[in-house]
N, C-alpha and C positions, 0 to 999 in steps of 0.2 A: 706358967704359960710363956715360954720363951721362943718357941719356934712358930713358923708359919703354919705348919701342920697342926700343932696344938691349938692355935687360935682358930683355925678353920673348924676343927672338931668342936671346940667350945661353942662357937656361934651357931654352927649347924644344929647341935643338940639342943641348945637353948631355944632355938626357933622351931624345934620340932620337925626338922627337915631330914629325910633319910639321905644317905650318901648317894643312892641311885637317883633320887629326885634332884638333888643339887647338880649332879653330873649332867643329867638330862637338861636342866635349865640353862646351864652354861655351855652346853653343846660339846661336851667331852665324854670319852668313855669312862665308866665308873672305875675301871682299873687305873686310869690316869689320876683321878681324884684320890683314890686310895694311896697312890704313891706320893702325892703331895701331902696328904694327911699323915703319912708315916715318915715324912721327911726324907724319902728316897730321892726325890727330885724337887726342885723349886719351880713353881709355875712362872712362865714368861709373863711379861708385863700385861699383855692383852688378857690372858687367862686370869691373872691376879685381879685385874679390873672387873672382869665378869663375876668372879667370886665375891668381891667386895659389894658389887651392886646387888647380886642375888641375896646376900646376907645382910643387906642394909647397914653397911659399915664403910669405913674408909680403908684404902690400901695402906695408909699409915698405921692403922691398927694391926692389920694382918702382918706387916713386916716388922712390927715391934717399935715403931717410932713414937707411938703414943699408947697409953693404956685406956684411952677413952673410946668407947663404942656406944652405938645407939642401943639402949636396952629396950627389949620388947615391952609393950604395955599390956600384959596379960593379967586377967583377973581370975582365971581358972586354969585348969590343966590344958584346956583347948585354946589355942591362940585366937584372938579376936581379929587379927589381921589376916591377910592373904598369905598362903604359902608361896614359896618361890615358883612352884609348878602352876598354881592358880594365877600368879602374876604373869607368867609366860603365856598362859591361855588367853588372858585378857589382852595382852600385848599383840598376840597373833590375831585375835578377833578384830582389833582396831585397824589392822592392816587390810582387812577384807573390804571389798566394795559392798554396797547395799544389797545387791542381789544375793551374794554369798552369805551375808549376815542372815538374811531371811531363811536360806537353806539350813544354816546352823540351827536356828530356832525350830524349824520343822523336824530336823533330826533329833533334837533334844526332846521334843514332844513325843516323837515316836518311841524313843528309848524309855522315857518315863512311863508311857502306856504299857510297853512290854514288861517293864520292871514290876509293875503292880501285880 
């Protein structure tokens, strides 16, 4: 694991996050993430920061300055923590005002009833 791309793939797979999910979370096209993972391009500092944050690691790990990274605390094949996509949903929800939060819950209830 010597390149940024290899380290991104390693962490993404270890955390059970698809390439598409990670790209969506860090607000870049999946094709751009693919190019980073294949070491065609190196991400700029802002993108590198977003990748590190989404994968719960440091930029130092991603660029190879350290081999230490935060290991997930999984006890089964399903992660106990939140995926990057779920974290993004919660972050977006917290930005809503109270009225819109109520609307979200109403929509969730409707969707759950339809799903049954």
